C-alpha positions as a Markdown table, in Angstrom:
| # | Residue | x | y | z |
|---|---|---|---|---|
| 1 | Met | 38.7 | -3.7 | 2.6 |
| 2 | Ser | 35.3 | -5.0 | 1.6 |
| 3 | Ala | 33.3 | -7.7 | 3.4 |
| 4 | Arg | 32.9 | -10.3 | 0.6 |
| 5 | Cys | 31.9 | -13.8 | 1.0 |
| 6 | Thr | 34.9 | -15.8 | 0.0 |
| 7 | Thr | 33.0 | -19.0 | -0.2 |
| 8 | Cys | 30.6 | -17.7 | -2.7 |
| 9 | Ala | 33.3 | -15.9 | -4.7 |
| 10 | Ala | 35.4 | -19.1 | -4.8 |
| 11 | Ala | 32.5 | -21.2 | -5.9 |
| 12 | Ala | 31.5 | -18.7 | -8.5 |
| 13 | Ile | 27.8 | -18.8 | -7.5 |
| 14 | Pro | 25.8 | -16.2 | -9.4 |
| 15 | Pro | 23.7 | -13.8 | -7.5 |
| 16 | Gln | 20.1 | -14.8 | -7.1 |
| 17 | Thr | 17.7 | -12.9 | -9.3 |
| 18 | Thr | 14.2 | -14.1 | -9.6 |
| 19 | Thr | 11.9 | -12.6 | -12.3 |
| 20 | Tyr | 8.3 | -13.7 | -12.5 |
| 21 | Lys | 6.5 | -12.9 | -15.6 |
| 22 | Asn | 2.8 | -13.7 | -15.2 |
| 23 | Pro | 1.1 | -14.1 | -18.6 |
| 24 | Asp | -2.3 | -13.8 | -16.8 |
| 25 | Pro | -1.9 | -11.1 | -14.1 |
| 26 | Leu | -4.4 | -10.6 | -11.3 |
| 27 | Leu | -6.1 | -7.2 | -11.1 |
| 28 | Ala | -7.7 | -5.6 | -8.1 |
| 29 | Val | -11.3 | -4.4 | -8.2 |
| 30 | Pro | -10.5 | -0.8 | -9.3 |
| 31 | Glu | -8.1 | -2.1 | -12.0 |
| 32 | Ala | -10.7 | -4.6 | -13.2 |
| 33 | Ala | -13.3 | -1.8 | -13.4 |
| 34 | Asp | -10.9 | 0.3 | -15.5 |
| 35 | Tyr | -10.2 | -2.7 | -17.7 |
| 36 | Leu | -13.9 | -3.3 | -18.3 |
| 37 | Gly | -14.8 | 0.4 | -18.6 |
| 38 | Val | -17.3 | 0.2 | -15.8 |
| 39 | Gly | -17.5 | 1.4 | -12.2 |
| 40 | Ile | -16.3 | -0.4 | -9.1 |
| 41 | Arg | -19.9 | -1.1 | -8.0 |
| 42 | Met | -20.6 | -2.9 | -11.3 |
| 43 | Val | -17.6 | -5.2 | -10.9 |
| 44 | Arg | -18.8 | -6.1 | -7.4 |
| 45 | Arg | -22.3 | -6.7 | -8.7 |
| 46 | Leu | -21.0 | -9.0 | -11.4 |
| 47 | Arg | -19.0 | -10.9 | -8.9 |
| 48 | Thr | -22.0 | -11.2 | -6.5 |
| 49 | Ala | -24.1 | -12.5 | -9.4 |
| 50 | Arg | -21.3 | -15.0 | -10.2 |
| 51 | Glu | -21.0 | -13.6 | -13.7 |
| 52 | Leu | -17.4 | -12.7 | -13.2 |
| 53 | Pro | -15.1 | -15.2 | -11.6 |
| 54 | Ala | -12.6 | -14.0 | -9.0 |
| 55 | Val | -10.0 | -15.3 | -6.6 |
| 56 | Lys | -9.2 | -14.1 | -3.1 |
| 57 | Val | -5.6 | -13.3 | -2.3 |
| 58 | Gly | -5.0 | -12.4 | 1.3 |
| 59 | Gly | -8.7 | -11.8 | 1.7 |
| 60 | Leu | -8.9 | -9.4 | -1.2 |
| 61 | Leu | -10.7 | -10.0 | -4.5 |
| 62 | Arg | -8.5 | -10.3 | -7.6 |
| 63 | Phe | -9.6 | -10.9 | -11.2 |
| 64 | Arg | -7.6 | -12.7 | -13.9 |
| 65 | Val | -7.3 | -10.7 | -17.1 |
| 66 | Ser | -8.3 | -13.9 | -19.1 |
| 67 | Asp | -11.6 | -14.0 | -17.1 |
| 68 | Leu | -12.3 | -10.4 | -17.9 |
| 69 | Glu | -11.5 | -11.0 | -21.6 |
| 70 | Ala | -13.9 | -14.0 | -21.5 |
| 71 | Tyr | -16.6 | -11.9 | -20.0 |
| 72 | Leu | -16.2 | -9.2 | -22.7 |
| 73 | Thr | -16.2 | -11.8 | -25.4 |
| 74 | Ala | -19.4 | -13.4 | -24.1 |
| 75 | Ala | -21.0 | -9.9 | -23.8 |
| 76 | Arg | -20.1 | -9.1 | -27.4 |
| 77 | Gln | -21.5 | -12.4 | -28.8 |
| 78 | Asn | -24.7 | -12.0 | -26.9 |
| 79 | Gly | -25.5 | -8.5 | -27.9 |
| 80 | Gly | -24.2 | -6.9 | -24.7 |
| 81 | Gln | -25.6 | -9.5 | -22.3 |
| 82 | Pro | -22.9 | -12.0 | -21.0 |
């Protein structure tokens, strides 16, 4: 005999499934460096110079993909200089 919740089965409550699809994911420093094609130190320099916006999650830096794309677009339009 299985231990089933008769209340839930009687009420026909569907099981909870939560799926979050973030259209603008957050990347860690190494992932951001790979995305931009630069080293980790360069990402940290850009952040320190406030050329690359970041957010802190649990005390760790994270970069939005949209911000990285904006940085690359600005760099292309200015001849390599953002």
